[in-house]
C-alpha positions in Angstrom: -11.8 26.8 86.1 -10.2 28.2 82.9 -8.5 26.4 80.3 -9.9 23.2 81.7 -7.8 23.3 85.2 -10.2 22.4 88.9 -8.8 22.9 92.6 -9.6 19.5 94.0 -8.3 18.2 97.5 -8.6 15.5 99.6 -9.0 15.7 103.7 -8.1 13.5 106.8 -10.3 14.6 109.5 -9.3 13.7 113.1 -12.2 12.0 114.3 -13.4 10.7 117.4 -15.5 7.4 117.1 -19.5 7.5 117.5 -18.9 11.5 117.8 -21.3 12.9 115.0 -21.6 16.0 116.6 -17.3 16.4 116.9 -16.5 14.9 113.4 -19.5 17.0 111.6 -17.6 20.1 113.6 -14.3 18.8 112.3 -15.1 18.1 108.5 -17.0 22.0 108.7 -13.4 23.4 109.5 -11.9 21.7 107.1 -14.2 22.6 104.3 -13.6 26.2 105.1 -10.1 25.7 105.4 -10.2 23.7 101.9 -12.5 26.8 100.3 -9.8 29.4 101.7 -7.5 27.8 99.4 -9.5 28.0 96.2 -10.4 24.4 96.4 -13.4 23.5 94.0 -13.9 19.9 94.8 -13.3 18.1 98.2 -13.3 14.3 99.0 -13.9 13.0 102.4 -13.1 9.6 104.2 -15.4 7.0 104.2 -18.2 6.8 107.1 -16.3 9.8 108.3 -19.3 11.5 110.3 -19.2 8.4 112.9 -16.3 6.8 112.3 -15.4 3.6 110.0 -14.6 1.6 113.1 -18.1 1.9 115.1 -18.5 -2.1 114.8 -21.9 -3.3 116.2 -22.7 0.4 117.2 -23.4 0.8 113.7 -27.3 -0.9 114.9 -27.4 1.8 117.6 -30.3 4.2 116.3 -28.9 7.2 118.3 -25.3 6.7 116.0 -27.5 6.4 112.9 -30.1 9.5 113.7 -27.1 11.5 115.1 -25.1 10.8 111.7 -28.3 12.1 109.9 -28.4 15.4 112.1 -24.9 15.4 111.2 -25.1 15.6 107.6 -28.3 18.4 107.9 -25.5 20.3 110.3 -23.2 19.9 107.8 -24.9 21.7 104.7 -25.6 24.5 107.2 -22.1 24.6 107.6 -21.3 24.8 104.7 -23.8 26.6 102.8 -21.9 29.6 101.9 -19.3 27.9 100.7 -18.5 27.3 96.8 -17.7 23.8 97.0 -18.6 20.4 95.8 -17.9 18.1 98.6 -18.2 14.6 99.1 -18.4 12.7 102.7 -19.5 9.5 104.2 -22.3 8.1 106.8 -24.6 5.1 107.5 -28.0 5.5 106.2 -31.3 3.8 106.9 -33.4 3.2 103.7 -36.2 0.7 103.8 -35.4 -1.3 107.0 -31.8 -2.1 105.7 -28.3 0.1 106.5 -26.0 1.0 103.7 -22.3 2.4 103.6 -23.1 6.0 102.1 -21.7 8.5 100.2 -23.3 12.3 100.2 -22.6 14.7 97.8 -23.2 18.4 98.8 -22.7 21.8 97.0 -23.1 24.8 98.9 -25.7 23.7 101.3 -27.3 21.6 99.2 -27.8 18.0 99.1 -27.3 16.4 95.5 -27.3 13.0 95.3 -26.7 9.4 98.1 -24.6 7.0 96.5 -24.0 3.7 98.6 -21.4 1.4 98.5 -21.9 -1.6 95.8 -18.8 -4.4 96.8 -18.4 -5.0 100.8 -15.8 -6.8 101.8 -16.2 -9.6 103.9 -12.8 -11.2 104.2 -9.8 -10.7 106.0 -9.9 -8.0 108.3 -12.8 -7.2 106.8 -17.0 -7.8 107.9 -18.6 -4.9 106.2 -21.6 -7.5 105.9 -22.4 -7.5 109.0 -23.8 -4.6 109.1 -24.6 -3.0 105.4 -26.4 -4.2 102.6 -24.5 -4.0 99.5 -26.1 -1.0 97.0 -29.3 -2.1 94.9 -29.6 -2.2 91.3 -30.9 0.7 89.5 -31.8 3.9 91.0 -34.3 4.6 93.6 -35.1 7.9 96.2 -34.3 8.1 99.5 -36.2 10.9 101.9 -33.5 12.8 103.8 -32.9 16.4 105.6 -36.4 17.6 103.7 -36.0 16.3 100.6 -36.1 13.5 97.8 -33.3 12.8 96.8 -31.6 10.2 94.0 -30.3 6.8 96.1 -28.2 4.3 94.0 -25.1 3.9 92.4 -25.6 5.0 88.8 -25.1 9.0 89.5 -22.8 11.9 87.5 -22.8 15.2 88.9 -22.4 17.8 86.4 -21.1 21.5 86.9 -23.3 24.1 84.5 -20.3 26.3 84.8 -17.6 23.9 83.6 -18.5 21.5 80.9 -15.5 19.6 81.4 -16.2 18.5 85.3 -18.4 15.6 85.8 -17.9 13.9 88.9 -18.9 10.0 90.0 -18.2 8.5 93.3 -16.8 5.2 94.6 -16.4 3.7 97.9 -13.2 2.1 98.9 -13.7 -1.8 97.8 -15.3 -0.7 94.7 -11.7 0.1 93.4 -10.6 -3.4 94.6 -12.6 -5.3 92.5 -12.5 -6.9 88.9 -14.7 -4.7 87.3 -14.9 -1.5 89.4 -18.3 0.9 89.1 -15.8 4.2 88.3 -15.4 1.8 84.9 -19.0 2.1 83.9 -19.2 5.8 85.1 -16.2 7.0 83.0 -17.7 5.7 80.1 -21.2 7.4 81.0 -19.2 10.7 81.1 -17.3 10.7 84.3 -14.1 13.1 84.2 -13.0 12.7 88.2 -14.0 9.9 90.1 -14.4 10.3 93.9 -13.6 7.0 96.4 -13.7 7.6 99.6 -11.8 4.6 101.4 -11.2 3.4 105.0 -8.1 1.0 104.3 -6.2 -0.4 107.0 -2.4 0.0 106.6 0.3 -2.4 106.1 3.6 -3.1 104.9 3.4 -2.8 101.0 -0.4 -1.3 101.2 0.9 2.0 100.0 3.1 1.3 97.1 0.5 -0.9 95.7 -2.2 1.9 96.2 -0.5 4.3 94.2 0.5 1.8 91.2 -3.3 1.3 91.7 -4.2 4.4 91.3 -1.8 5.0 88.4 -2.8 2.4 86.1 -6.8 2.9 87.0 -6.7 6.7 86.3 -4.4 5.8 83.0 -7.4 3.1 82.0 -10.4 5.2 82.3 -8.7 8.8 81.4 -10.0 10.5 84.3 -9.1 12.5 87.6 -9.4 9.8 90.5 -9.5 11.0 94.0 -8.4 8.9 96.6 -9.4 9.7 100.5 -8.5 7.4 103.7 -9.1 7.1 107.0 -6.6 7.6 109.5 -6.5 9.4 113.0 -9.5 9.0 115.3 -10.3 5.4 114.0 -10.0 2.7 116.4 -6.6 0.8 116.6 -7.7 -1.9 118.4 -6.6 -4.9 115.3 -6.4 -2.0 112.4 -4.3 1.5 111.9 -5.2 3.8 109.5 -2.7 5.8 107.8 -4.6 8.3 106.0 -2.9 7.9 102.9 -4.6 10.5 100.2 -4.1 10.1 96.7 -5.1 12.6 93.6 -4.2 11.1 90.1 -4.8 12.2 86.6 -4.6 10.0 83.8 -1.6 7.9 84.8 0.1 10.2 87.1 0.3 10.7 90.9 -0.6 14.6 91.2 -0.7 15.3 95.0 0.0 12.8 97.4 -0.5 12.8 101.7 1.9 10.4 103.0 0.4 7.8 105.3 1.3 9.2 109.2 1.4 12.2 107.7 0.8 15.0 110.5 -3.0 15.0 112.1 -2.4 19.5 111.7 -2.0 19.0 108.3 -5.4 17.0 106.9 -5.8 18.4 103.4 -3.8 18.3 100.0 -5.1 20.0 97.0 -3.7 20.0 93.7 -5.5 21.2 89.9 -6.5 18.8 87.4 -6.7 19.5 83.9 -9.5 18.2 83.0 -9.4 20.2 79.0 -6.2 17.7 78.7 -8.9 14.5 80.0 -11.5 15.5 78.0 -9.2 16.2 74.9 -7.2 12.7 75.4 -10.8 11.0 75.3 -11.7 12.8 72.1 -8.4 11.6 70.3 -8.9 7.8 71.7 -11.1 6.1 69.1 -11.6 3.4 71.2 -12.7 5.1 74.3 -16.4 4.6 73.8 -19.0 7.4 73.8 -20.8 7.8 76.5 -24.3 6.2 75.9 -27.2 8.6 74.8 -29.9 6.8 77.0 -29.0 4.7 80.0 -30.2 4.2 83.4 -27.7 7.3 85.0 -29.2 10.3 87.0 -28.0 13.7 86.0 -27.6 16.1 88.5 -26.2 19.5 87.7 -25.1 21.8 90.1 -23.2 25.3 89.7 -19.6 26.6 91.2 -18.7 29.9 90.4 -17.1 31.2 87.4 -13.3 32.5 89.0 -9.5 31.8 87.3 -7.7 28.7 89.5 -4.2 29.5 90.1 -1.9 26.6 89.7 -0.2 25.0 92.3 0.8 22.1 90.5 4.4 21.9 89.4 4.6 22.8 85.8 7.6 21.0 84.5 9.8 23.0 81.7 11.3 19.9 80.0 8.7 17.5 80.0 10.6 14.7 77.9 12.8 14.4 80.4 12.3 12.6 83.2 13.4 14.2 86.8 14.4 10.9 88.4 18.1 9.8 87.4 17.2 6.2 87.5 13.9 6.8 85.2 16.1 9.1 82.8 18.7 6.5 82.7 16.1 3.8 81.5 14.2 6.2 79.2 17.4 7.1 77.3 18.0 3.0 76.9 14.4 2.1 75.8 15.0 4.8 73.2 18.0 3.5 71.9 17.0 0.3 72.2 13.7 0.6 70.1 15.9 3.1 67.3 18.6 0.3 66.9 15.9 -3.0 66.5 13.7 -0.5 64.0 17.3 0.0 62.0 18.4 -3.5 62.5 14.7 -4.8 60.6 15.8 -2.3 57.9 19.1 -3.4 57.5 17.6 -6.8 56.7 15.0 -6.5 54.6 17.0 -3.8 52.3 20.1 -6.3 52.2 22.3 -3.4 53.0 25.6 -3.9 53.0 26.4 -0.7 55.0 25.3 2.3 56.5 26.1 5.9 55.8 25.9 8.2 58.4 26.8 12.4 58.0 28.7 13.4 60.6 29.3 16.7 61.4 30.6 16.6 65.6 26.9 17.5 66.6 24.6 16.1 68.5 22.3 14.8 66.0 24.8 13.1 64.1 26.7 11.8 66.9 23.3 9.8 68.6 22.7 9.1 65.0 26.0 7.2 64.6 25.5 6.1 68.2 22.5 4.0 67.2 23.6 2.9 64.0 26.9 1.2 65.8 23.8 -0.7 68.2 22.1 -1.9 65.2 25.2 -3.3 63.7 26.2 -4.8 67.2 22.8 -6.5 67.3 23.2 -7.9 64.2 26.5 -9.2 64.7 28.4 -6.6 61.4 31.3 -5.2 61.7 31.3 -1.4 62.6 33.4 -1.0 59.6 30.3 -1.9 57.3 29.1 1.8 58.8 30.5 4.5 56.4 31.0 7.5 58.5 31.3 10.5 55.9 32.5 13.9 57.2 31.9 17.1 54.9 33.8 19.9 55.6 32.8 23.1 54.0 32.3 26.9 54.5 31.0 26.8 58.3 33.5 23.7 59.8 35.6 24.4 62.6 38.4 22.8 63.6 36.6 21.8 66.7 33.5 19.9 65.4 35.5 17.9 62.3 38.0 16.8 65.3 35.6 15.4 67.5 33.8 13.6 64.5 37.4 12.3 63.3 37.9 11.2 67.4 34.3 10.1 67.4 34.7 7.4 64.4 37.8 6.5 65.4 36.8 5.0 68.9 34.0 3.5 67.8 35.4 1.7 64.9 33.4 3.0 62.0 34.6 3.7 58.5 35.5 7.4 58.2 35.5 9.3 54.8 36.2 13.2 54.6 34.6 14.9 51.4 35.1 18.4 51.2 32.3 19.9 49.3 33.9 23.8 48.9 34.7 23.2 45.4 31.6 21.8 44.4 29.4 24.1 46.5 31.6 26.6 44.6 31.0 25.1 41.4 27.6 25.0 41.8 27.3 28.8 43.0 28.6 29.6 39.6 26.3 26.9 37.6 23.0 28.6 39.3 24.3 32.2 39.2 24.7 32.9 42.7 27.1 35.7 44.4 29.6 33.5 47.6 29.7 36.7 49.3 25.5 36.9 49.5 25.3 34.6 53.1 21.5 34.5 52.5 19.2 30.9 52.6 20.9 29.7 48.8 24.3 29.7 50.4 23.2 27.6 53.0 20.8 25.1 51.5 23.9 24.8 48.7 25.9 23.1 51.3 22.8 20.9 53.2 21.9 19.5 49.7 25.0 18.9 48.6 25.9 16.8 51.8 22.8 14.7 51.3 23.9 14.1 47.6 27.2 13.2 48.4 26.2 10.6 51.1 23.2 9.2 49.2 25.8 8.5 46.0 28.0 6.6 48.8 25.3 4.5 49.7 23.9 3.6 46.4 27.7 2.6 45.2 28.3 0.7 48.6 24.7 -1.0 48.4 24.0 0.9 51.4 21.7 2.9 53.8 21.4 6.3 54.5 20.9 7.4 58.0 19.2 10.4 58.7 20.1 12.1 61.6 17.6 15.5 61.8 15.8 15.1 65.2 11.7 15.8 66.2 12.3 19.5 67.3 14.1 20.3 64.2 11.5 19.0 62.1 8.7 20.3 64.1 9.7 24.2 63.6 10.6 23.1 59.9 14.2 23.8 60.7 15.6 21.3 58.0 16.3 21.5 54.4 14.0 20.3 52.2 15.5 17.7 50.4 18.9 18.5 52.0 19.2 17.0 56.0 15.5 16.5 55.3 15.6 13.1 53.7 17.2 10.1 53.9 16.7 6.2 53.9 15.6 5.5 57.7 16.0 8.5 60.3 16.6 7.1 63.4 15.9 10.4 65.4 13.0 11.8 64.2 11.2 10.6 67.2 13.3 12.2 69.7 13.5 15.8 70.5 16.5 18.2 71.3 16.1 18.4 75.3 16.3 14.4 75.4 18.8 13.7 72.6 21.7 15.6 75.4 20.5 13.5 77.9 21.0 10.4 75.8 24.5 11.3 74.8 25.2 12.0 78.2 24.0 8.6 79.2 25.9 6.7 76.1 29.2 8.9 77.8 28.5 7.4 81.3 28.0 3.9 79.8 31.3 4.3 78.0 33.3 5.6 80.9 32.1 3.1 83.3 32.8 0.1 80.7 36.4 1.9 80.9 36.3 3.7 77.7 37.5 7.2 78.9 38.5 8.8 75.5 35.5 8.0 73.8 33.5 9.1 76.8 35.6 12.8 76.7 34.9 12.5 72.9 30.7 12.9 73.7 31.1 15.1 76.7 33.0 17.6 74.5 30.3 17.0 71.3 28.0 17.9 74.2 29.7 20.8 75.3 29.5 22.4 71.5 26.9 24.8 70.7 24.4 23.5 68.3 24.5 25.0 65.1 24.0 24.2 61.1 27.8 25.2 60.6 26.7 27.3 57.5 28.1 30.4 57.6 32.0 31.3 58.0 33.7 30.9 61.6 34.9 33.7 63.4 38.5 33.0 64.7 37.6 28.8 64.4 34.4 30.1 67.0 30.9 28.7 65.2 29.0 31.9 63.7 25.9 30.5 63.8 24.2 29.5 67.1 20.6 27.9 66.6 19.0 28.4 69.4 19.9 32.3 68.5 18.1 32.5 65.7 15.0 30.0 66.2 14.7 30.1 70.0 15.8 27.9 72.6 15.2 24.1 72.6 13.6 23.6 75.9 10.7 26.3 74.5 9.9 24.7 71.4 9.7 21.1 73.2 7.8 22.5 76.0 5.2 24.1 73.3 5.3 20.4 71.4 4.4 18.5 74.1 1.7 20.1 75.2 0.1 21.2 71.8 0.2 17.8 70.3 0.2 15.4 73.7 -2.3 17.3 76.0 -4.2 19.3 73.4 -3.1 22.9 74.9 -3.5 26.2 73.1 -1.3 28.8 72.9 -3.0 31.1 75.4 -2.7 28.2 77.6 0.4 26.9 76.9 2.1 30.6 78.0 0.1 30.4 80.9 1.7 27.2 81.8 4.8 28.3 80.6 5.0 31.5 82.4 4.7 29.3 85.3 7.3 26.3 84.3 10.1 28.7 83.5 9.0 31.7 86.1 12.4 33.6 86.4 14.3 31.7 83.3 12.3 34.1 80.7 10.3 36.8 80.8 6.8 37.6 79.4 7.9 39.1 75.7 10.2 36.4 75.1 7.9 33.4 76.2 5.6 34.7 73.9 7.7 35.6 71.2 9.1 32.4 71.3 5.7 30.7 71.4 5.0 32.7 68.7 7.7 31.2 66.3 6.8 27.9 67.3 3.6 28.3 66.4 3.7 29.8 63.2 6.5 27.4 61.4 5.0 24.3 63.5 1.9 25.2 61.0 3.3 26.2 58.2 6.4 24.1 57.9 4.2 20.8 57.7 4.9 20.3 53.8 8.1 19.4 55.0 6.7 16.7 57.5 3.9 15.3 54.9 7.1 13.7 53.2 9.4 12.3 56.2 11.2 9.1 55.7 10.2 6.1 58.0 12.3 6.4 60.9 10.8 4.6 64.4 8.2 6.0 66.7 10.1 6.0 70.1 7.2 7.9 72.8 4.0 9.3 72.9 4.7 12.3 70.7 5.3 12.1 67.1 4.8 13.9 63.7 4.8 11.1 61.2 2.4 11.3 58.2 2.0 8.1 58.5 1.0 7.9 61.9 0.7 10.4 64.8 0.2 13.7 62.5 -2.2 14.0 59.8 -2.0 17.8 58.8 -2.5 19.3 55.9 0.6 21.5 54.9 -1.6 24.1 53.6 -3.4 25.1 57.1 -3.7 29.0 58.5 -2.3 29.5 61.4 -4.1 32.8 61.8 -6.7 31.2 65.2 -3.5 30.6 66.9 -1.5 33.6 66.1 -4.8 35.6 67.4 -4.9 34.2 70.8 -1.3 35.1 71.4 -1.8 38.3 70.5 -4.6 38.7 72.9 -2.5 37.4 75.6 0.0 39.7 74.5 -2.3 42.5 75.3 -3.5 41.2 78.3 0.1 40.9 79.7 -0.1 44.9 79.6 -2.0 44.1 82.7 -1.7 41.2 85.0 -2.9 37.6 84.0 -3.3 35.2 86.4 -0.7 32.4 86.0 
């Protein structure tokens, strides 16, 4: 429960039709198994106490009495478990029969939710037996208690404020306005759906898409437990397909027809991220202060929730090769079209790109080439400028020249060594002192050169700096920090590498092997600003040795900005994501570096040039990130100091 995590599960019991005693024993067995696995919220399928396919047996008094007795037995059998669970059964109320969910917590019955939408089409025939949920909230006497009866119920955990659960049943989800829409608006952060959907071709894919979209729209965790083994196959087959979704992503899945020996799936929901996202999106409705909802409070023991869910070390980079290729292509298209409009609206005759032979300038040039192609303009209208100085190696200069030749753009070489040396004399700087002045003079001279060439050619200077560098403030103020349109400013370093690789694959598939080979050699070149003299023609200044691994910084960037995670939580997730790659001390060091630099370097981002937004994490001062330039990092750094002291012992992942 720490850091907003809670372990949730869905289960498919192997039932017997109308055998309530057997089914209840199976539910208790699985509940105990789930509790041993640390599950704190468990969902069973629709009508699992009796079976969904009882047909006219639902009118049998022995079956209905058996279901009520089974509920009492389930409460007794799970009284010692620190578990919120939801089971399905038929219940009588005021001479009508209802398809219901019973919400239970450690032997205490909290409430009864009747199904609102009863399907009576195709294979469905529920109206024959059941009555739709009545409007409003009522009371039902059950298991020796008077309980809330109705759909408008929320179950609120007093030991975890982020956990508020609601329930809907099967067809409720498939309607144009599911009850869960209102539940979420009223404050539910987790929705439990007890289901009994028959399997047929294409249904599983539809379920996945439905849960992805619905959980994203509602910003919820969504549990879907489907009936399976033991249900009648007279006309239908039930597969036990279960899903757990979180805000648009399937977090866990029990595949259709999975082995009955594996009834349980579980994962952790990050409810802190869910509630933070609702807070961030102002169009998400505020929970009404006075409504008709019945709110029932329950308790779960406060405990550290260990994480079984996979934590992606590279959250900006899709694992699926096809999805990665699609993302790279989408970003190139968005950035190129953004640049097209800027070229047209400024009546620019040319685009000027500072080309170094490194990844960022390579991608900026590729994007500019695509924009010119879209406009039907000759590539010679692109002026690529290579500006060798003290740190330039023959490898990077050669790659820059080869790249421009293969792309067919205009190449200019302006050696800035003499200009920088003159500037050193003007300001009284010793050229043998390789400090920040030595480095930044070169960066600013290069910016001056491309800006003046752009003026002379009625052109636009295309920025090359990427999202990761700008997040860290790893840019020379009014040097490479500045441009007239920054096409890479929303692309993280870890993804830029894959985008250049994607372009290399495209060129090779198109028969341009020399261009592909050049791009791959650029990919193999260490990331460096090349501002210090090389040693034996080898790059002397490796960026990641100085500022830290970009994969760690991008991980921090994603979880801080997109997920709203604290430094402590980022450290906890990083330990899991990079287990075996970095030790705890290294992780803490670079997380601290990122945190400190991100906050104190905001002044550079407050005056960034325009650039196209391409992803869900952005730092434009006109868009995603409105942050004071003089904020203090003390709170965040103190939290990391606490983590550092805790790691002297054992800190549970």
